[in-house]
PDB file of N, CA, C, O and CB in Angstrom:
ATOM      1  N   MET A   1     -15.691  26.512 -13.945  1.00  0.00           N
ATOM      2  CA  MET A   1     -15.162  25.718 -12.748  1.00  0.00           C
ATOM      3  C   MET A   1     -13.691  25.545 -12.950  1.00  0.00           C
ATOM      4  O   MET A   1     -13.176  25.865 -14.022  1.00  0.00           O
ATOM      5  CB  MET A   1     -15.872  24.272 -12.587  1.00  0.00           C
ATOM      6  N   SER A   2     -13.115  25.135 -12.129  1.00  0.00           N
ATOM      7  CA  SER A   2     -11.660  25.097 -11.963  1.00  0.00           C
ATOM      8  C   SER A   2     -11.234  23.598 -12.274  1.00  0.00           C
ATOM      9  O   SER A   2     -11.992  22.629 -12.314  1.00  0.00           O
ATOM     10  CB  SER A   2     -11.214  25.581 -10.439  1.00  0.00           C
ATOM     11  N   LYS A   3      -9.876  23.612 -12.483  1.00  0.00           N
ATOM     12  CA  LYS A   3      -9.230  22.047 -12.879  1.00  0.00           C
ATOM     13  C   LYS A   3      -9.408  21.266 -11.812  1.00  0.00           C
ATOM     14  O   LYS A   3      -9.481  21.789 -10.699  1.00  0.00           O
ATOM     15  CB  LYS A   3      -7.613  21.942 -13.225  1.00  0.00           C
ATOM     16  N   MET A   4      -9.504  19.936 -11.967  1.00  0.00           N
ATOM     17  CA  MET A   4      -9.709  18.892 -10.955  1.00  0.00           C
ATOM     18  C   MET A   4      -7.812  18.767 -10.474  1.00  0.00           C
ATOM     19  O   MET A   4      -7.020  18.792 -11.415  1.00  0.00           O
ATOM     20  CB  MET A   4     -10.631  17.191 -11.810  1.00  0.00           C
ATOM     21  N   LYS A   5      -7.298  18.654  -9.162  1.00  0.00           N
ATOM     22  CA  LYS A   5      -5.960  18.755  -8.835  1.00  0.00           C
ATOM     23  C   LYS A   5      -5.544  17.219  -8.820  1.00  0.00           C
ATOM     24  O   LYS A   5      -6.403  16.408  -8.474  1.00  0.00           O
ATOM     25  CB  LYS A   5      -5.719  19.575  -7.435  1.00  0.00           C
ATOM     26  N   THR A   6      -4.504  16.854  -9.113  1.00  0.00           N
ATOM     27  CA  THR A   6      -3.941  15.865  -9.217  1.00  0.00           C
ATOM     28  C   THR A   6      -3.701  15.280  -7.680  1.00  0.00           C
ATOM     29  O   THR A   6      -3.232  16.017  -6.814  1.00  0.00           O
ATOM     30  CB  THR A   6      -2.830  16.137 -10.054  1.00  0.00           C
ATOM     31  N   ASN A   7      -4.043  13.958  -7.420  1.00  0.00           N
ATOM     32  CA  ASN A   7      -3.453  13.708  -5.761  1.00  0.00           C
ATOM     33  C   ASN A   7      -1.928  13.428  -6.123  1.00  0.00           C
ATOM     34  O   ASN A   7      -1.475  12.611  -6.925  1.00  0.00           O
ATOM     35  CB  ASN A   7      -4.267  12.119  -4.749  1.00  0.00           C
ATOM     36  N   ARG A   8      -1.274  14.325  -5.314  1.00  0.00           N
ATOM     37  CA  ARG A   8       0.418  14.100  -5.622  1.00  0.00           C
ATOM     38  C   ARG A   8       0.838  12.809  -5.105  1.00  0.00           C
ATOM     39  O   ARG A   8       1.595  12.112  -5.781  1.00  0.00           O
ATOM     40  CB  ARG A   8       1.452  15.256  -4.860  1.00  0.00           C
ATOM     41  N   SER A   9       0.368  12.377  -3.830  1.00  0.00           N
ATOM     42  CA  SER A   9       0.767  11.122  -3.420  1.00  0.00           C
ATOM     43  C   SER A   9       0.469   9.901  -4.302  1.00  0.00           C
ATOM     44  O   SER A   9       1.316   9.010  -4.365  1.00  0.00           O
ATOM     45  CB  SER A   9       0.218  10.935  -2.207  1.00  0.00           C
ATOM     46  N   ALA A  10      -0.775   9.793  -5.043  1.00  0.00           N
ATOM     47  CA  ALA A  10      -0.690   8.998  -6.217  1.00  0.00           C
ATOM     48  C   ALA A  10      -0.063   9.134  -7.357  1.00  0.00           C
ATOM     49  O   ALA A  10       0.222   8.147  -8.035  1.00  0.00           O
ATOM     50  CB  ALA A  10      -1.602   8.844  -6.565  1.00  0.00           C
ATOM     51  N   ALA A  11       0.229  10.339  -7.716  1.00  0.00           N
ATOM     52  CA  ALA A  11       1.189  10.750  -8.815  1.00  0.00           C
ATOM     53  C   ALA A  11       2.645  10.052  -8.523  1.00  0.00           C
ATOM     54  O   ALA A  11       3.218   9.474  -9.446  1.00  0.00           O
ATOM     55  CB  ALA A  11       1.324  12.456  -8.858  1.00  0.00           C
ATOM     56  N   LYS A  12       3.135  10.109  -7.422  1.00  0.00           N
ATOM     57  CA  LYS A  12       4.610   9.361  -7.020  1.00  0.00           C
ATOM     58  C   LYS A  12       4.368   8.076  -6.999  1.00  0.00           C
ATOM     59  O   LYS A  12       5.381   7.382  -7.082  1.00  0.00           O
ATOM     60  CB  LYS A  12       5.286   9.706  -5.592  1.00  0.00           C
ATOM     61  N   ARG A  13       3.152   7.400  -6.898  1.00  0.00           N
ATOM     62  CA  ARG A  13       3.230   6.138  -6.595  1.00  0.00           C
ATOM     63  C   ARG A  13       2.790   5.392  -8.097  1.00  0.00           C
ATOM     64  O   ARG A  13       3.488   4.422  -8.395  1.00  0.00           O
ATOM     65  CB  ARG A  13       2.276   5.834  -5.252  1.00  0.00           C
ATOM     66  N   PHE A  14       1.896   5.697  -8.884  1.00  0.00           N
ATOM     67  CA  PHE A  14       1.578   5.071  -9.940  1.00  0.00           C
ATOM     68  C   PHE A  14       2.239   5.846 -11.422  1.00  0.00           C
ATOM     69  O   PHE A  14       2.380   7.069 -11.428  1.00  0.00           O
ATOM     70  CB  PHE A  14       0.023   4.979  -9.835  1.00  0.00           C
ATOM     71  N   ARG A  15       2.527   5.206 -12.354  1.00  0.00           N
ATOM     72  CA  ARG A  15       2.785   5.506 -13.606  1.00  0.00           C
ATOM     73  C   ARG A  15       1.940   4.871 -14.663  1.00  0.00           C
ATOM     74  O   ARG A  15       1.567   3.706 -14.523  1.00  0.00           O
ATOM     75  CB  ARG A  15       4.036   5.246 -13.797  1.00  0.00           C
ATOM     76  N   LEU A  16       1.652   5.508 -15.611  1.00  0.00           N
ATOM     77  CA  LEU A  16       0.834   5.177 -16.610  1.00  0.00           C
ATOM     78  C   LEU A  16       1.623   4.602 -17.983  1.00  0.00           C
ATOM     79  O   LEU A  16       2.381   5.408 -18.522  1.00  0.00           O
ATOM     80  CB  LEU A  16       0.012   6.413 -16.863  1.00  0.00           C
ATOM     81  N   THR A  17       1.513   3.396 -18.527  1.00  0.00           N
ATOM     82  CA  THR A  17       2.246   2.816 -19.460  1.00  0.00           C
ATOM     83  C   THR A  17       1.754   3.278 -21.015  1.00  0.00           C
ATOM     84  O   THR A  17       0.689   3.858 -21.225  1.00  0.00           O
ATOM     85  CB  THR A  17       2.152   1.303 -19.181  1.00  0.00           C
ATOM     86  N   SER A  18       2.422   3.028 -21.730  1.00  0.00           N
ATOM     87  CA  SER A  18       1.985   3.545 -23.321  1.00  0.00           C
ATOM     88  C   SER A  18       0.880   2.697 -23.725  1.00  0.00           C
ATOM     89  O   SER A  18       0.186   3.049 -24.678  1.00  0.00           O
ATOM     90  CB  SER A  18       3.243   3.374 -24.555  1.00  0.00           C
ATOM     91  N   SER A  19       0.637   1.608 -23.098  1.00  0.00           N
ATOM     92  CA  SER A  19      -0.588   0.763 -23.404  1.00  0.00           C
ATOM     93  C   SER A  19      -1.662   0.725 -22.833  1.00  0.00           C
ATOM     94  O   SER A  19      -2.544  -0.088 -23.109  1.00  0.00           O
ATOM     95  CB  SER A  19      -0.415  -0.295 -23.386  1.00  0.00           C
ATOM     96  N   GLY A  20      -1.762   1.845 -21.710  1.00  0.00           N
ATOM     97  CA  GLY A  20      -2.698   2.289 -20.917  1.00  0.00           C
ATOM     98  C   GLY A  20      -2.911   1.277 -19.600  1.00  0.00           C
ATOM     99  O   GLY A  20      -4.026   1.188 -19.086  1.00  0.00           O
ATOM    100  N   LYS A  21      -2.004   0.678 -19.194  1.00  0.00           N
ATOM    101  CA  LYS A  21      -1.781   0.134 -17.937  1.00  0.00           C
ATOM    102  C   LYS A  21      -1.172   0.843 -16.815  1.00  0.00           C
ATOM    103  O   LYS A  21      -0.145   1.436 -17.147  1.00  0.00           O
ATOM    104  CB  LYS A  21      -1.109  -0.858 -18.116  1.00  0.00           C
ATOM    105  N   LEU A  22      -1.513   0.967 -15.526  1.00  0.00           N
ATOM    106  CA  LEU A  22      -1.039   1.399 -14.557  1.00  0.00           C
ATOM    107  C   LEU A  22       0.152   0.702 -13.862  1.00  0.00           C
ATOM    108  O   LEU A  22      -0.083  -0.438 -13.459  1.00  0.00           O
ATOM    109  CB  LEU A  22      -1.983   1.542 -13.890  1.00  0.00           C
ATOM    110  N   LYS A  23       1.263   1.146 -13.677  1.00  0.00           N
ATOM    111  CA  LYS A  23       2.523   0.544 -12.953  1.00  0.00           C
ATOM    112  C   LYS A  23       2.575   0.787 -11.482  1.00  0.00           C
ATOM    113  O   LYS A  23       2.074   1.838 -11.083  1.00  0.00           O
ATOM    114  CB  LYS A  23       3.827   1.129 -13.532  1.00  0.00           C
ATOM    115  N   ARG A  24       3.024   0.100 -10.755  1.00  0.00           N
ATOM    116  CA  ARG A  24       3.228   0.078  -9.301  1.00  0.00           C
ATOM    117  C   ARG A  24       4.208  -0.696  -8.691  1.00  0.00           C
ATOM    118  O   ARG A  24       4.545  -1.784  -9.157  1.00  0.00           O
ATOM    119  CB  ARG A  24       2.165  -0.273  -8.725  1.00  0.00           C
ATOM    120  N   ALA A  25       4.779  -0.131  -7.502  1.00  0.00           N
ATOM    121  CA  ALA A  25       5.806  -0.993  -6.727  1.00  0.00           C
ATOM    122  C   ALA A  25       5.240  -1.882  -5.897  1.00  0.00           C
ATOM    123  O   ALA A  25       4.284  -1.548  -5.197  1.00  0.00           O
ATOM    124  CB  ALA A  25       6.711  -0.250  -5.918  1.00  0.00           C
ATOM    125  N   LYS A  26       5.692  -2.972  -5.871  1.00  0.00           N
ATOM    126  CA  LYS A  26       5.392  -4.088  -4.616  1.00  0.00           C
ATOM    127  C   LYS A  26       5.659  -3.668  -3.235  1.00  0.00           C
ATOM    128  O   LYS A  26       6.621  -2.985  -2.884  1.00  0.00           O
ATOM    129  CB  LYS A  26       6.282  -5.386  -4.750  1.00  0.00           C
ATOM    130  N   ALA A  27       4.784  -4.102  -2.526  1.00  0.00           N
ATOM    131  CA  ALA A  27       4.753  -3.620  -0.850  1.00  0.00           C
ATOM    132  C   ALA A  27       5.782  -4.503  -0.186  1.00  0.00           C
ATOM    133  O   ALA A  27       6.545  -5.233  -0.819  1.00  0.00           O
ATOM    134  CB  ALA A  27       3.129  -3.885   0.015  1.00  0.00           C
ATOM    135  N   PHE A  28       5.759  -4.400   1.050  1.00  0.00           N
ATOM    136  CA  PHE A  28       6.501  -5.183   2.310  1.00  0.00           C
ATOM    137  C   PHE A  28       8.053  -5.138   1.804  1.00  0.00           C
ATOM    138  O   PHE A  28       8.734  -6.143   2.002  1.00  0.00           O
ATOM    139  CB  PHE A  28       5.885  -7.011   2.571  1.00  0.00           C
ATOM    140  N   LYS A  29       8.667  -3.945   1.122  1.00  0.00           N
ATOM    141  CA  LYS A  29      10.152  -3.991   0.695  1.00  0.00           C
ATOM    142  C   LYS A  29      10.795  -2.806   1.561  1.00  0.00           C
ATOM    143  O   LYS A  29      11.823  -2.303   1.107  1.00  0.00           O
ATOM    144  CB  LYS A  29      10.377  -3.749  -1.059  1.00  0.00           C
ATOM    145  N   ASN A  30      10.375  -2.406   2.549  1.00  0.00           N
ATOM    146  CA  ASN A  30      10.827  -1.118   3.394  1.00  0.00           C
ATOM    147  C   ASN A  30      11.746  -1.488   4.674  1.00  0.00           C
ATOM    148  O   ASN A  30      12.759  -0.836   4.928  1.00  0.00           O
ATOM    149  CB  ASN A  30       9.445  -0.302   3.969  1.00  0.00           C
ATOM    150  N   HIS A  31      11.330  -2.555   5.440  1.00  0.00           N
ATOM    151  CA  HIS A  31      12.024  -2.775   6.806  1.00  0.00           C
ATOM    152  C   HIS A  31      11.879  -4.331   7.083  1.00  0.00           C
ATOM    153  O   HIS A  31      11.413  -5.113   6.254  1.00  0.00           O
ATOM    154  CB  HIS A  31      11.294  -1.831   8.079  1.00  0.00           C
ATOM    155  N   ILE A  32      12.255  -4.630   8.130  1.00  0.00           N
ATOM    156  CA  ILE A  32      12.157  -6.194   8.512  1.00  0.00           C
ATOM    157  C   ILE A  32      12.526  -7.161   7.333  1.00  0.00           C
ATOM    158  O   ILE A  32      11.794  -8.097   7.011  1.00  0.00           O
ATOM    159  CB  ILE A  32      10.611  -6.574   8.975  1.00  0.00           C
ATOM    160  N   LEU A  33      13.750  -6.858   6.691  1.00  0.00           N
ATOM    161  CA  LEU A  33      14.122  -7.522   5.578  1.00  0.00           C
ATOM    162  C   LEU A  33      15.008  -8.481   5.983  1.00  0.00           C
ATOM    163  O   LEU A  33      15.417  -9.301   5.161  1.00  0.00           O
ATOM    164  CB  LEU A  33      14.633  -6.719   4.592  1.00  0.00           C
ATOM    165  N   THR A  34      15.404  -8.510   7.238  1.00  0.00           N
ATOM    166  CA  THR A  34      16.462  -9.659   7.613  1.00  0.00           C
ATOM    167  C   THR A  34      15.648 -11.281   7.793  1.00  0.00           C
ATOM    168  O   THR A  34      16.250 -12.326   7.546  1.00  0.00           O
ATOM    169  CB  THR A  34      17.269  -9.145   9.273  1.00  0.00           C
ATOM    170  N   LYS A  35      14.608 -11.249   8.131  1.00  0.00           N
ATOM    171  CA  LYS A  35      13.714 -12.556   7.925  1.00  0.00           C
ATOM    172  C   LYS A  35      13.170 -13.107   6.769  1.00  0.00           C
ATOM    173  O   LYS A  35      12.694 -14.238   6.678  1.00  0.00           O
ATOM    174  CB  LYS A  35      12.685 -12.463   8.560  1.00  0.00           C
ATOM    175  N   LYS A  36      13.293 -11.910   5.508  1.00  0.00           N
ATOM    176  CA  LYS A  36      12.669 -12.527   4.229  1.00  0.00           C
ATOM    177  C   LYS A  36      13.621 -12.893   3.408  1.00  0.00           C
ATOM    178  O   LYS A  36      14.544 -12.081   3.353  1.00  0.00           O
ATOM    179  CB  LYS A  36      11.778 -11.671   3.471  1.00  0.00           C
ATOM    180  N   LYS A  37      13.746 -13.955   2.656  1.00  0.00           N
ATOM    181  CA  LYS A  37      14.587 -14.563   1.719  1.00  0.00           C
ATOM    182  C   LYS A  37      14.916 -13.677   0.774  1.00  0.00           C
ATOM    183  O   LYS A  37      14.198 -12.734   0.440  1.00  0.00           O
ATOM    184  CB  LYS A  37      14.068 -15.671   1.147  1.00  0.00           C
ATOM    185  N   ALA A  38      16.469 -14.054   0.110  1.00  0.00           N
ATOM    186  CA  ALA A  38      16.413 -13.125  -1.225  1.00  0.00           C
ATOM    187  C   ALA A  38      15.910 -13.144  -2.265  1.00  0.00           C
ATOM    188  O   ALA A  38      15.888 -12.274  -3.135  1.00  0.00           O
ATOM    189  CB  ALA A  38      17.233 -12.944  -1.693  1.00  0.00           C
ATOM    190  N   LYS A  39      15.261 -14.627  -2.230  1.00  0.00           N
ATOM    191  CA  LYS A  39      14.344 -14.533  -3.650  1.00  0.00           C
ATOM    192  C   LYS A  39      13.144 -13.794  -3.318  1.00  0.00           C
ATOM    193  O   LYS A  39      12.769 -13.160  -4.304  1.00  0.00           O
ATOM    194  CB  LYS A  39      13.842 -16.051  -4.307  1.00  0.00           C
ATOM    195  N   ARG A  40      12.589 -13.672  -2.568  1.00  0.00           N
ATOM    196  CA  ARG A  40      11.486 -12.938  -2.126  1.00  0.00           C
ATOM    197  C   ARG A  40      11.588 -11.590  -2.208  1.00  0.00           C
ATOM    198  O   ARG A  40      10.712 -10.823  -2.608  1.00  0.00           O
ATOM    199  CB  ARG A  40      11.188 -13.222  -0.921  1.00  0.00           C
ATOM    200  N   LYS A  41      13.006 -11.233  -1.702  1.00  0.00           N
ATOM    201  CA  LYS A  41      13.227  -9.663  -1.734  1.00  0.00           C
ATOM    202  C   LYS A  41      13.461  -9.030  -3.175  1.00  0.00           C
ATOM    203  O   LYS A  41      13.057  -7.900  -3.453  1.00  0.00           O
ATOM    204  CB  LYS A  41      14.533  -9.296  -0.841  1.00  0.00           C
ATOM    205  N   SER A  42      14.225  -9.942  -4.172  1.00  0.00           N
ATOM    206  CA  SER A  42      14.527  -9.663  -5.354  1.00  0.00           C
ATOM    207  C   SER A  42      13.119  -9.547  -6.384  1.00  0.00           C
ATOM    208  O   SER A  42      13.107  -8.774  -7.342  1.00  0.00           O
ATOM    209  CB  SER A  42      15.548 -10.719  -5.717  1.00  0.00           C
ATOM    210  N   SER A  43      11.846 -10.510  -6.002  1.00  0.00           N
ATOM    211  CA  SER A  43      10.857 -10.499  -6.703  1.00  0.00           C
ATOM    212  C   SER A  43      10.093  -9.255  -6.344  1.00  0.00           C
ATOM    213  O   SER A  43       9.336  -8.702  -7.142  1.00  0.00           O
ATOM    214  CB  SER A  43      10.198 -11.685  -6.582  1.00  0.00           C
ATOM    215  N   LEU A  44      10.316  -8.827  -5.105  1.00  0.00           N
ATOM    216  CA  LEU A  44       9.698  -7.462  -4.431  1.00  0.00           C
ATOM    217  C   LEU A  44      10.298  -6.293  -5.200  1.00  0.00           C
ATOM    218  O   LEU A  44       9.752  -5.194  -5.107  1.00  0.00           O
ATOM    219  CB  LEU A  44      10.094  -7.277  -2.734  1.00  0.00           C
ATOM    220  N   ARG A  45      11.347  -6.447  -5.927  1.00  0.00           N
ATOM    221  CA  ARG A  45      12.010  -5.388  -6.481  1.00  0.00           C
ATOM    222  C   ARG A  45      11.412  -4.774  -7.501  1.00  0.00           C
ATOM    223  O   ARG A  45      11.336  -3.555  -7.662  1.00  0.00           O
ATOM    224  CB  ARG A  45      13.140  -5.705  -6.850  1.00  0.00           C
ATOM    225  N   GLU A  46      10.735  -6.104  -8.597  1.00  0.00           N
ATOM    226  CA  GLU A  46      10.144  -5.852  -9.764  1.00  0.00           C
ATOM    227  C   GLU A  46       8.831  -5.024  -9.667  1.00  0.00           C
ATOM    228  O   GLU A  46       8.189  -4.936  -8.620  1.00  0.00           O
ATOM    229  CB  GLU A  46       9.942  -7.083 -10.388  1.00  0.00           C
ATOM    230  N   THR A  47       8.545  -4.539 -10.610  1.00  0.00           N
ATOM    231  CA  THR A  47       7.429  -3.657 -10.515  1.00  0.00           C
ATOM    232  C   THR A  47       6.051  -4.538 -10.959  1.00  0.00           C
ATOM    233  O   THR A  47       6.203  -5.595 -11.573  1.00  0.00           O
ATOM    234  CB  THR A  47       7.721  -2.314 -11.503  1.00  0.00           C
ATOM    235  N   ALA A  48       4.851  -4.102 -10.655  1.00  0.00           N
ATOM    236  CA  ALA A  48       3.707  -4.750 -10.887  1.00  0.00           C
ATOM    237  C   ALA A  48       2.799  -3.869 -11.693  1.00  0.00           C
ATOM    238  O   ALA A  48       3.152  -2.751 -12.068  1.00  0.00           O
ATOM    239  CB  ALA A  48       3.125  -5.180  -9.652  1.00  0.00           C
ATOM    240  N   TYR A  49       1.634  -4.383 -11.950  1.00  0.00           N
ATOM    241  CA  TYR A  49       0.437  -3.758 -12.624  1.00  0.00           C
ATOM    242  C   TYR A  49      -0.807  -3.361 -11.568  1.00  0.00           C
ATOM    243  O   TYR A  49      -1.052  -4.036 -10.569  1.00  0.00           O
ATOM    244  CB  TYR A  49      -0.111  -4.843 -13.752  1.00  0.00           C
ATOM    245  N   VAL A  50      -1.382  -2.432 -11.863  1.00  0.00           N
ATOM    246  CA  VAL A  50      -2.728  -2.542 -10.838  1.00  0.00           C
ATOM    247  C   VAL A  50      -3.823  -3.139 -11.407  1.00  0.00           C
ATOM    248  O   VAL A  50      -4.018  -2.886 -12.596  1.00  0.00           O
ATOM    249  CB  VAL A  50      -3.293  -1.181 -10.345  1.00  0.00           C
ATOM    250  N   HIS A  51      -4.555  -3.845 -10.860  1.00  0.00           N
ATOM    251  CA  HIS A  51      -5.696  -4.607 -11.080  1.00  0.00           C
ATOM    252  C   HIS A  51      -6.770  -3.802 -11.540  1.00  0.00           C
ATOM    253  O   HIS A  51      -7.243  -2.861 -10.903  1.00  0.00           O
ATOM    254  CB  HIS A  51      -6.071  -5.306  -9.945  1.00  0.00           C
ATOM    255  N   PRO A  52      -7.199  -4.241 -12.815  1.00  0.00           N
ATOM    256  CA  PRO A  52      -8.486  -3.394 -13.313  1.00  0.00           C
ATOM    257  C   PRO A  52      -9.365  -2.823 -12.390  1.00  0.00           C
ATOM    258  O   PRO A  52      -9.835  -1.685 -12.396  1.00  0.00           O
ATOM    259  CB  PRO A  52      -9.365  -4.170 -14.099  1.00  0.00           C
ATOM    260  N   ALA A  53      -9.536  -3.744 -11.587  1.00  0.00           N
ATOM    261  CA  ALA A  53     -10.946  -3.427 -10.545  1.00  0.00           C
ATOM    262  C   ALA A  53     -10.482  -2.137  -9.724  1.00  0.00           C
ATOM    263  O   ALA A  53     -11.398  -1.677  -9.042  1.00  0.00           O
ATOM    264  CB  ALA A  53     -11.366  -4.900  -9.251  1.00  0.00           C
ATOM    265  N   ASN A  54      -9.273  -1.448  -9.632  1.00  0.00           N
ATOM    266  CA  ASN A  54      -8.938  -0.556  -8.992  1.00  0.00           C
ATOM    267  C   ASN A  54      -8.397   0.765  -9.803  1.00  0.00           C
ATOM    268  O   ASN A  54      -7.913   1.756  -9.256  1.00  0.00           O
ATOM    269  CB  ASN A  54      -8.126  -1.123  -8.166  1.00  0.00           C
ATOM    270  N   PHE A  55      -8.586   0.570 -11.324  1.00  0.00           N
ATOM    271  CA  PHE A  55      -8.419   1.621 -12.222  1.00  0.00           C
ATOM    272  C   PHE A  55      -9.113   2.819 -12.270  1.00  0.00           C
ATOM    273  O   PHE A  55      -8.553   3.827 -12.702  1.00  0.00           O
ATOM    274  CB  PHE A  55      -8.546   1.203 -13.247  1.00  0.00           C
ATOM    275  N   PRO A  56     -10.457   2.842 -11.816  1.00  0.00           N
ATOM    276  CA  PRO A  56     -11.340   3.914 -11.940  1.00  0.00           C
ATOM    277  C   PRO A  56     -10.956   5.090 -10.882  1.00  0.00           C
ATOM    278  O   PRO A  56     -10.882   6.289 -11.149  1.00  0.00           O
ATOM    279  CB  PRO A  56     -12.795   3.371 -11.737  1.00  0.00           C
ATOM    280  N   GLY A  57     -10.685   4.354  -9.375  1.00  0.00           N
ATOM    281  CA  GLY A  57     -10.163   5.354  -8.607  1.00  0.00           C
ATOM    282  C   GLY A  57      -8.807   6.009  -8.675  1.00  0.00           C
ATOM    283  O   GLY A  57      -8.550   7.156  -8.308  1.00  0.00           O
ATOM    284  N   ILE A  58      -7.925   5.082  -9.219  1.00  0.00           N
ATOM    285  CA  ILE A  58      -6.587   5.714  -9.340  1.00  0.00           C
ATOM    286  C   ILE A  58      -6.519   6.548 -10.658  1.00  0.00           C
ATOM    287  O   ILE A  58      -5.682   7.448 -10.730  1.00  0.00           O
ATOM    288  CB  ILE A  58      -5.437   4.599  -9.322  1.00  0.00           C
ATOM    289  N   ARG A  59      -7.132   6.364 -11.420  1.00  0.00           N
ATOM    290  CA  ARG A  59      -7.278   7.186 -12.717  1.00  0.00           C
ATOM    291  C   ARG A  59      -8.167   8.706 -12.487  1.00  0.00           C
ATOM    292  O   ARG A  59      -7.986   9.772 -13.077  1.00  0.00           O
ATOM    293  CB  ARG A  59      -8.138   6.140 -13.876  1.00  0.00           C
ATOM    294  N   ARG A  60      -9.078   8.406 -11.519  1.00  0.00           N
ATOM    295  CA  ARG A  60      -9.628   9.668 -10.850  1.00  0.00           C
ATOM    296  C   ARG A  60      -8.565  10.398  -9.839  1.00  0.00           C
ATOM    297  O   ARG A  60      -8.746  11.605  -9.684  1.00  0.00           O
ATOM    298  CB  ARG A  60     -10.975   9.251 -10.001  1.00  0.00           C
ATOM    299  N   MET A  61      -7.628   9.877  -9.235  1.00  0.00           N
ATOM    300  CA  MET A  61      -6.502  10.678  -8.427  1.00  0.00           C
ATOM    301  C   MET A  61      -5.557  11.073  -9.174  1.00  0.00           C
ATOM    302  O   MET A  61      -4.893  12.043  -8.807  1.00  0.00           O
ATOM    303  CB  MET A  61      -5.838   9.983  -7.382  1.00  0.00           C
ATOM    304  N   LEU A  62      -5.314  10.522 -10.209  1.00  0.00           N
ATOM    305  CA  LEU A  62      -4.038  11.182 -11.088  1.00  0.00           C
ATOM    306  C   LEU A  62      -4.772  11.984 -12.180  1.00  0.00           C
ATOM    307  O   LEU A  62      -4.061  12.387 -13.101  1.00  0.00           O
ATOM    308  CB  LEU A  62      -2.907   9.935 -11.875  1.00  0.00           C
ATOM    309  N   GLY A  63      -6.108  12.282 -12.219  1.00  0.00           N
ATOM    310  CA  GLY A  63      -6.521  13.291 -13.113  1.00  0.00           C
ATOM    311  C   GLY A  63      -6.702  12.554 -14.747  1.00  0.00           C
ATOM    312  O   GLY A  63      -6.869  13.256 -15.744  1.00  0.00           O
ATOM    313  N   ILE A  64      -6.650  11.389 -14.786  1.00  0.00           N
ATOM    314  CA  ILE A  64      -6.708  10.931 -16.169  1.00  0.00           C
ATOM    315  C   ILE A  64      -7.786  10.813 -16.786  1.00  0.00           C
ATOM    316  O   ILE A  64      -7.789  10.423 -17.953  1.00  0.00           O
ATOM    317  CB  ILE A  64      -6.227   9.888 -16.337  1.00  0.00           C
TER     318      ILE A  64
END
């Protein structure tokens, strides 16, 4: 049986940390930024962690 292919879109969006968590970027930072406050935009720059409920699906896509 052949190897499972990594979902390339998921590979570009998620990174595995050394402790086993999955890092992700926050949403809503691409456009329509004029109406958003500076504080909100700066908090959107920070990385976030994937919720444990979503781990199995993302791990399957990444082939981990």
